[in-house]
N, C-alpha and C positions, 0 to 999 in steps of 0.2 A: 576519564574513568573507563576502565575496561569492564565490559559486561560479558560474562561467560554464561553460556547455557540459559537457565531460567532467569538469570539476572536481567536479561533483556526484557522479558515479559514484565517483570516487576516494575522496572523503570518506565517502559513504554506505557503501561496502564496508568501509572501515576501522572505522566506527562499529558496523556490524552484526557484524563479526568480533569486536569487543571487548565486545559486549553480555554482561552478567552477570545481569540480572534481567528486563528487558522490552524489547520492540520494538513500538512503535505506528506503524502506517502508514495513511495516508489517501491514496487515489489516485482520480483521475477514471477512469483506464484503465490496466490492465496488459496488455500484449500480449507474450506469451511466445514467439511464433514456434514453438509446439509444445513448449516446455519441453525443448528438446534443444539441444545445441551450446554454443558459447562466447559467444553474444551477451552484451552488457553486462547486459541485462534478466535473462537466464537465470542469470548469475553472481550477481546480487542475490537472485533467487528461491531458488537452491540454498543460498546462504549463510544467508538468514534462516530457511528451512525446516529446515536442519540445526540451528539454534539451538532451534527449537520441538521438534524430535525429541529434544533433550538436556534438555528440561524448562524452558527459558526461555519466559516468556509472550510470545507473538507474536499481535498482533491487527491485522487489516486491515479497513478501512472502505472500501467501493467505491461507485461511482456506482450509481444505481438499476438494478434488474434488468429492468424492463419498459419498453417492449416488447423482446422478445428479438431484437435485430438490432444490427449495428454494435458499438459499444463494449460494450453489454450482453452480447452473445454472447461477446466476448472475456473479459469479467469473469466470466461464468458458468463458462466453461471453467477460468479461473484459480482461482475460488473452490472448485470441486470438487477441483482438484489440490492446493490449499493445505490443504483440510480433511483430505485423506488423510494429510497430513504434520503433523497436530496443530496447525495454525494456526487460531485463532478468526477467523471471517469474518462480517461483516455488511454489509448494503447500507443506504445512506442512506434514511431514512424519507420518507414522503409524496411519493415520486417526485420529490424534489428533486435537483438536479444537485450531485454531490459534486466541486466544483472545487478544494477545498483539497488541496494536495499537502504532506503532513507526514510527516516521519520523526522520531520521538522515541525516544531510547535511554536507558534506565536513569534517567530523570528528570534527566539531566545534560546532554543534548545534544538540540538540535532543528535540523532543516533544514526550511525552509519556502520555497516558491517555485513556479516554473512547471514543474518537471520531472515529467512522467509517467514511469512505468516502461514505456516503449515504445522500440523501436529508433530511431524518428525522434527522439524527445525526447532520448535519451541519446547519439545518434551524429550526427544531421544538423541538427536545428533549432537556432536561436539561443534558448537558455534561460538563465534566471538564478534562482538560489536564494540564500538567506542562511542561514548557520550561526550559531546562537545558543547561548550558554552562560550567559546571565543567568538566575539562579535564579527570579526573580519572573516573567519572561516565559515561561520554560519551564513553571512551575506553571500560569500562566493558559492557555497553549496546551493543556497536558495536560488541564486542567479542561474546556475547550471540546471537546476530542476525546472525552473520556469521556462528556460529555453527549450528543453526537451518536451515539457508539457505543452508549450505553445505550438510546437511543430507536430504534436502527436495526432493520432487518428481519433476522431471523436467517437464516443460510444455508439452513436447512431450509425455512423459509417462502418464501424467495426461490426455492429450487429447485422447490418445489411450484408456485409462481406461474409459473415459467419453463416447466414442463411444460404447464400449462394454456394458456399463451400459444401454444405450438406446436400445440396440438390444434385 
């Protein structure tokens, strides 16, 4: 199924709401607008963090942390906010650009495409993503995700690096 513009949000919210075991997220940038209010981004953030707080495994892989400016500063803020809510967070290793936008739920659903979790991406831009339920494709995407996540930079190491970058 092709998800154009806000169609991504509608399906992503539904999938996250229904998650029973795990939610895996890969994003270039998450821009929360302060993690308050009713923006589409904040609705996704609150929904998936509530799942983590209920014991469902939630992992987020973000773009590199350094240098701490632009998207990295947004991601650092979000990473700290997510960690306080029992979400596992890592940054892509070797200062590579995390341009994959993936949402995997329970090993049964994958959404992959151009949608970042930003106000512009979810509300203003022309974006397109694809919803997949093919078992083999989901297994392959999950394996790639787990490889990148497994070699990622831990939140703690990224936070230390970010502090050093500011000094």
